[in-house]
Kinemage of the C-alpha trace (Angstrom):
@kinemage 1
@onewidth
@group {chain A} dominant
@subgroup {mainchain}
@vectorlist {calphas} color= white
{ca met a 1} P 205.650 156.961 -130.643
{ca pro a 2} L 208.284 157.204 -133.434
{ca val a 3} L 207.767 155.023 -136.533
{ca tyr a 4} L 210.670 153.664 -138.611
{ca glu a 5} L 210.685 151.986 -142.007
{ca gly a 6} L 212.953 149.558 -143.845
{ca pro a 7} L 212.973 146.919 -146.618
{ca thr a 8} L 212.494 144.272 -143.895
{ca ile a 9} L 211.305 144.313 -140.289
{ca asp a 10} L 214.844 143.705 -139.041
{ca glu a 11} L 216.246 146.581 -141.089
{ca ala a 12} L 213.482 148.898 -139.886
{ca ile a 13} L 214.346 147.988 -136.292
{ca val a 14} L 218.058 148.576 -136.927
{ca gln a 15} L 217.321 152.011 -138.389
{ca gly a 16} L 215.157 152.913 -135.420
{ca leu a 17} L 217.736 151.762 -132.867
{ca his a 18} L 220.448 153.688 -134.714
{ca ala a 19} L 218.338 156.841 -134.769
{ca leu a 20} L 217.589 156.569 -131.052
{ca gly a 21} L 221.115 155.517 -130.124
{ca leu a 22} L 219.764 152.616 -128.048
{ca glu a 23} L 220.134 148.846 -127.819
{ca lys a 24} L 217.246 146.466 -128.495
{ca glu a 25} L 217.064 145.576 -124.800
{ca ala a 26} L 216.261 149.177 -123.858
{ca val a 27} L 213.197 149.717 -126.055
{ca asp a 28} L 209.652 148.579 -126.723
{ca ile a 29} L 209.212 147.406 -130.317
{ca glu a 30} L 205.833 147.165 -132.019
{ca ile a 31} L 205.622 145.779 -135.560
{ca leu a 32} L 203.050 147.828 -137.441
{ca thr a 33} L 203.221 146.324 -140.952
{ca asp a 34} L 205.438 143.805 -142.711
{ca ala a 35} L 207.134 144.652 -146.000
{ca lys a 36} L 205.374 143.964 -149.314
{ca lys a 37} L 207.340 143.089 -152.442
{ca gly a 38} L 204.702 144.265 -154.842
{ca phe a 39} L 204.527 143.216 -158.489
{ca leu a 40} L 206.890 144.606 -161.140
{ca gly a 41} L 207.845 147.355 -158.778
{ca met a 42} L 204.264 148.402 -158.134
{ca gly a 43} L 202.665 148.223 -154.716
{ca lys a 44} L 205.995 147.734 -152.964
{ca lys a 45} L 205.901 148.838 -149.309
{ca asn a 46} L 208.492 148.995 -146.568
{ca ala a 47} L 208.093 147.324 -143.206
{ca arg a 48} L 207.039 149.744 -140.471
{ca val a 49} L 207.852 149.447 -136.777
{ca ser a 50} L 207.215 151.644 -133.774
{ca ile a 51} L 210.060 151.949 -131.269
{ca glu a 52} L 209.876 153.636 -127.891
{ca pro a 53} L 212.540 153.740 -125.132
{ca val a 54} L 211.649 151.752 -122.040
{ca thr a 55} L 211.514 153.893 -118.937
{ca ile a 56} L 211.250 152.458 -115.459
{ca glu a 57} L 210.261 154.951 -112.795
{ca glu a 58} L 212.656 155.106 -109.865
{ca pro a 59} L 212.152 156.197 -106.256
{ca ala a 60} L 212.803 159.939 -106.450
{ca asp a 61} L 214.853 160.268 -103.277
{ca thr a 62} L 217.537 157.744 -104.203
{ca thr a 63} L 217.762 158.825 -107.822
{ca glu a 64} L 218.356 162.466 -106.910
{ca leu a 65} L 221.002 161.535 -104.370
{ca ala a 66} L 222.875 159.438 -106.908
{ca glu a 67} L 222.689 161.686 -109.973
{ca glu a 68} L 225.879 163.616 -109.272
{ca his a 69} L 228.069 160.646 -108.319
{ca ser a 70} L 226.801 157.691 -110.364
{ca ser a 71} L 229.151 157.885 -113.345
{ca glu a 72} L 232.243 158.174 -111.160
{ca gln a 73} L 231.188 155.471 -108.729
{ca val a 74} L 230.192 152.844 -111.301
{ca ser a 75} L 233.767 152.797 -112.559
{ca lys a 76} L 234.949 152.098 -109.017
{ca val a 77} L 232.717 149.060 -108.476
{ca gln a 78} L 235.200 146.329 -109.090
{ca glu a 79} L 236.767 143.522 -107.117
{ca pro a 80} L 239.579 144.578 -104.773
{ca arg a 81} L 242.847 143.121 -106.073
{ca glu a 82} L 243.505 141.224 -102.879
{ca ser a 83} L 240.013 139.682 -102.993
{ca val a 84} L 240.666 138.126 -106.404
{ca gln a 85} L 243.672 136.315 -104.924
{ca leu a 86} L 241.992 135.391 -101.644
{ca thr a 87} L 238.939 133.777 -103.229
{ca ser a 88} L 241.165 131.162 -104.835
{ca his a 89} L 241.777 129.843 -101.300
{ca leu a 90} L 238.138 130.143 -100.217
{ca val a 91} L 236.369 127.180 -101.757
{ca glu a 92} L 233.748 124.665 -100.705
{ca leu a 93} L 232.645 126.781 -97.732
{ca asp a 94} L 229.403 126.014 -95.918
{ca glu a 95} L 226.649 128.638 -96.003
{ca glu a 96} L 227.525 130.386 -92.741
{ca glu a 97} L 231.226 130.729 -93.608
{ca ala a 98} L 230.518 131.775 -97.204
{ca val a 99} L 228.113 134.518 -96.092
{ca lys a 100} L 230.587 135.843 -93.520
{ca glu a 101} L 233.298 136.017 -96.179
{ca leu a 102} L 230.867 137.815 -98.497
{ca ala a 103} L 230.213 140.417 -95.788
{ca ile a 104} L 233.958 141.056 -95.528
{ca tyr a 105} L 234.224 141.186 -99.323
{ca leu a 106} L 231.452 143.812 -99.615
{ca thr a 107} L 232.992 145.808 -96.771
{ca asn a 108} L 236.289 145.932 -98.656
{ca ile a 109} L 234.613 147.009 -101.887
{ca thr a 110} L 232.644 149.841 -100.271
{ca asn a 111} L 235.791 151.009 -98.485
{ca asp a 112} L 237.668 151.040 -101.813
{ca met a 113} L 234.824 153.099 -103.288
{ca gly a 114} L 235.187 155.664 -100.519
{ca val a 115} L 231.673 154.909 -99.271
{ca pro a 116} L 232.246 152.673 -96.224
{ca ala a 117} L 229.202 150.653 -95.201
{ca leu a 118} L 228.231 148.385 -92.323
{ca val a 119} L 227.075 145.041 -93.752
{ca lys a 120} L 224.174 143.376 -91.926
{ca ile a 121} L 223.130 139.843 -92.861
{ca gln a 122} L 219.481 138.811 -93.080
{ca his a 123} L 218.125 135.329 -93.888
{ca glu a 124} L 214.682 135.220 -95.540
{ca ser a 125} L 212.214 132.370 -95.067
{ca asn a 126} L 212.481 131.498 -98.769
{ca gly a 127} L 216.226 130.853 -98.417
{ca met a 128} L 217.289 134.190 -99.879
{ca ile a 129} L 220.270 135.887 -98.221
{ca val a 130} L 219.978 139.667 -97.933
{ca met a 131} L 223.080 141.802 -97.407
{ca asn a 132} L 221.940 145.180 -96.087
{ca leu a 133} L 224.519 147.933 -96.579
{ca glu a 134} L 224.106 150.691 -93.981
{ca thr a 135} L 225.763 153.993 -94.859
{ca gly a 136} L 225.155 157.706 -94.567
{ca lys a 137} L 225.655 158.036 -98.340
{ca gln a 138} L 222.935 155.723 -99.655
{ca gly a 139} L 222.641 157.418 -103.034
{ca met a 140} L 226.299 156.768 -103.822
{ca leu a 141} L 225.853 153.018 -103.300
{ca ile a 142} L 222.586 152.912 -105.259
{ca gly a 143} L 223.506 155.027 -108.265
{ca lys a 144} L 221.323 156.360 -111.027
{ca his a 145} L 218.621 153.811 -111.862
{ca gly a 146} L 220.253 151.442 -109.327
{ca lys a 147} L 223.276 150.776 -111.547
{ca ile a 148} L 225.854 150.804 -108.738
{ca leu a 149} L 223.728 148.609 -106.472
{ca asn a 150} L 223.151 146.133 -109.298
{ca ala a 151} L 226.898 146.021 -109.975
{ca leu a 152} L 227.474 145.178 -106.297
{ca gln a 153} L 224.702 142.609 -106.558
{ca tyr a 154} L 226.412 140.936 -109.511
{ca leu a 155} L 229.805 140.812 -107.782
{ca ala a 156} L 228.217 139.395 -104.624
{ca gln a 157} L 226.506 136.583 -106.526
{ca val a 158} L 229.682 135.723 -108.440
{ca phe a 159} L 231.615 135.657 -105.154
{ca leu a 160} L 229.183 133.164 -103.609
{ca his a 161} L 229.349 130.955 -106.693
{ca arg a 162} L 233.115 130.848 -106.287
{ca val a 163} L 233.373 130.053 -102.597
{ca ala a 164} L 230.202 128.229 -101.496
{ca lys a 165} L 229.887 124.471 -101.824
{ca glu a 166} L 226.151 124.784 -102.465
{ca lys a 167} L 224.140 127.178 -104.604
{ca leu a 168} L 223.167 130.281 -102.662
{ca ser a 169} L 221.106 133.276 -103.764
{ca val a 170} L 221.825 136.751 -102.476
{ca val a 171} L 220.266 140.220 -102.649
{ca val a 172} L 222.298 143.330 -101.870
{ca asn a 173} L 220.141 146.137 -100.501
{ca val a 174} L 220.635 149.724 -99.360
{ca gly a 175} L 217.963 151.249 -97.125
{ca asn a 176} L 214.532 150.312 -98.476
{ca tyr a 177} L 215.528 150.637 -102.144
{ca arg a 178} L 214.706 147.026 -103.042
{ca gln a 179} L 211.258 147.268 -101.462
{ca lys a 180} L 210.484 150.424 -103.446
{ca arg a 181} L 211.945 148.832 -106.550
{ca glu a 182} L 209.636 145.809 -106.124
{ca glu a 183} L 206.631 148.130 -106.122
{ca val a 184} L 207.930 149.801 -109.284
{ca leu a 185} L 208.473 146.425 -110.988
{ca thr a 186} L 204.986 145.224 -110.055
{ca arg a 187} L 203.466 148.289 -111.720
{ca leu a 188} L 205.779 147.827 -114.703
{ca ala a 189} L 204.655 144.198 -115.054
{ca gln a 190} L 200.993 145.238 -115.068
{ca arg a 191} L 201.519 147.999 -117.634
{ca thr a 192} L 203.608 145.732 -119.848
{ca ala a 193} L 201.006 142.962 -119.732
{ca glu a 194} L 198.288 145.396 -120.783
{ca lys a 195} L 200.404 146.635 -123.677
{ca val a 196} L 201.109 143.088 -124.872
{ca lys a 197} L 197.402 142.258 -124.756
{ca glu a 198} L 196.495 145.416 -126.660
{ca thr a 199} L 199.076 144.997 -129.407
{ca gly a 200} L 199.574 141.226 -129.521
{ca arg a 201} L 203.320 141.970 -129.750
{ca pro a 202} L 206.202 141.095 -127.407
{ca val a 203} L 207.808 143.755 -125.212
{ca phe a 204} L 211.545 143.671 -124.412
{ca leu a 205} L 212.383 145.056 -120.965
{ca glu a 206} L 215.693 146.574 -119.908
{ca pro a 207} L 218.435 144.321 -118.468
{ca met a 208} L 217.963 143.598 -114.777
{ca pro a 209} L 219.243 141.152 -112.126
{ca ala a 210} L 217.818 137.633 -111.960
{ca phe a 211} L 215.746 138.250 -108.830
{ca glu a 212} L 214.099 141.311 -110.427
{ca arg a 213} L 213.244 139.321 -113.551
{ca lys a 214} L 211.797 136.692 -111.244
{ca met a 215} L 209.587 139.341 -109.579
{ca ile a 216} L 208.057 140.299 -112.920
{ca his a 217} L 207.706 136.667 -113.970
{ca ser a 218} L 205.950 135.900 -110.675
{ca ala a 219} L 203.649 138.914 -111.027
{ca leu a 220} L 202.518 137.713 -114.481
{ca ser a 221} L 202.593 133.948 -113.899
{ca lys a 222} L 198.862 133.697 -113.225
{ca asp a 223} L 197.913 135.625 -116.366
{ca gly a 224} L 197.054 132.968 -118.935
{ca tyr a 225} L 197.246 135.463 -121.791
{ca ile a 226} L 200.889 136.309 -121.100
{ca lys a 227} L 204.156 134.379 -120.983
{ca thr a 228} L 207.673 135.507 -120.101
{ca his a 229} L 211.222 134.335 -120.733
{ca ser a 230} L 214.736 135.722 -120.360
{ca glu a 231} L 217.297 136.324 -123.112
{ca gly a 232} L 220.943 137.414 -123.191
{ca glu a 233} L 223.822 136.855 -120.793
{ca asp a 234} L 224.301 138.325 -117.308
{ca pro a 235} L 224.693 141.098 -116.366
{ca tyr a 236} L 222.823 142.192 -119.524
{ca arg a 237} L 220.141 139.487 -119.427
{ca tyr a 238} L 216.646 140.876 -119.975
{ca leu a 239} L 213.033 139.744 -119.826
{ca val a 240} L 210.695 139.324 -122.797
{ca val a 241} L 206.956 139.585 -122.139
{ca glu a 242} L 204.905 138.143 -124.979
{ca pro a 243} L 201.392 136.912 -125.726
{ca ala a 244} L 200.512 133.270 -125.166
{ca lys a 245} L 200.088 131.857 -128.669
{ca lys a 246} L 196.882 129.963 -127.880
{ca tyr a 247} L 195.090 133.291 -127.350
{ca phe a 248} L 196.547 135.283 -130.282
């Protein structure tokens, strides 16, 4: 794991992030030693930190399918012009009407992307609304590391906030990607918890949607040695996993 130095911990972190070309949200940071001022210039030591990029394993089949098209398709994931105007007239809808309008909205977006999809609506027992996008080009709607799917997820949630009279939560899914992703996140939560316990230092995970952060929080909620909280603003909000102070 690369080690970086600086006059202060913050400066050491900045140097490391600059060298790696990454943002703070995309790395694990471990503080090795704090800086020492020394006396009359003697014994002075820089702060030392270890910085390692965070990698989340992805289901191989969807990642390979999306590799070629992800960059092009992410730029196309945006609200259709007509939808921006129409949503101004769609307000205070009940749940059934709001979800139907969302299905139309997602259909229009996927058509604009050149990846038409059939939208099937599923209601979970916990109140979550799942919009399943059925298409023969799954990889193009998932994207590398799920970036396209998460962009669709963000637009879908914003749409519901605009038109529904009550707060509704939605998950946009393609195939069984979300189920595989949940397994990946559960393993990530376990590995992260072990690392925090070993080092006594917080770990900053990559930005992810609210329901994915909630999965990790739920997976670690019964571990008394660990606590979690979110930082940042959507869609770049990320989870921090840190030691519970009473144990460290």
